[in-house]
N, C-alpha and C positions, 0 to 999 in steps of 0.2 A: 504494500500500500504506500503510495507516494503522497507526501504531504505538500501542500502549497506553501511556498515561502513568500514572505512579504517582500515587496520591492524596497531595497535599502534607500535610506535618505540620501539626497545628492551630496551632502557635505561629508559623508562617511569616508569616501575614497579621495577626498580632496585635501588640500593643505590649509585651507582657511578654517576659521572657527565656525561653529554652528550658529552663533548669534549674529554673524555678519549679514546673513540673508535677511534677518529681521529688521536691521537698521537701514535707513534710507541714506544712501551715499550721495552727497552733493558736493559740488566744487565750492571751495571757499570764495568769498567775494573779494577778489583781487583785481585791481585795475589793470588795463592793458600795459600801462607804463611799468608797473611792477613785474608783470610777466616778461616784458622785454628786458628788464634789468636782470631777472633771474636767468633768462636764456643767454644774455651777454656774459654774465659771470660764469655760467656753466661752460660756455665756449672757451673762455679764457682759461678755466681750470683744465679743460681737455687739452688745449694747446700746451700748457705748462707741463702736464703729465707726459705728453708725447715728446716734448723736448728733453725732459729728464730721462725718459726711456732711451732715446736716441743717444744721449751723452753717456749713459750707463753702458750701452752696448759698445760704444767706441772704446771706453775704458777697459771693459772686459776683453775685447778683441786685442787691444794693445798688450795687456798683461799675458794673454795666451800666447801671442807671438813672442814676447820676451821670454816666457817660460820655455817654449819650444827651442828657441835659440840657445838658452842657457843649458838645457838638457843635452843638446846636440853639440855643445862645445863651440858654438859660434860667438858666444860672449865669454870673455876671459873670466875664469873662476877666481 
């Protein structure tokens, strides 16, 4: 005899909390100038992070080349 299973609630297999569906999600009242400022600052932060990652990559590459040269005797010990 096969029993009928209930349909699981939609929040059971998801990552959000159960009470989120009960609340009404609305956007905060922010002016367009504030949004533009937020996006401008976010763009500046992204550019700064990209620059830092680029410089870090160059430093790592330089140290790797120096290490390889040292191990192979191309740099005087």
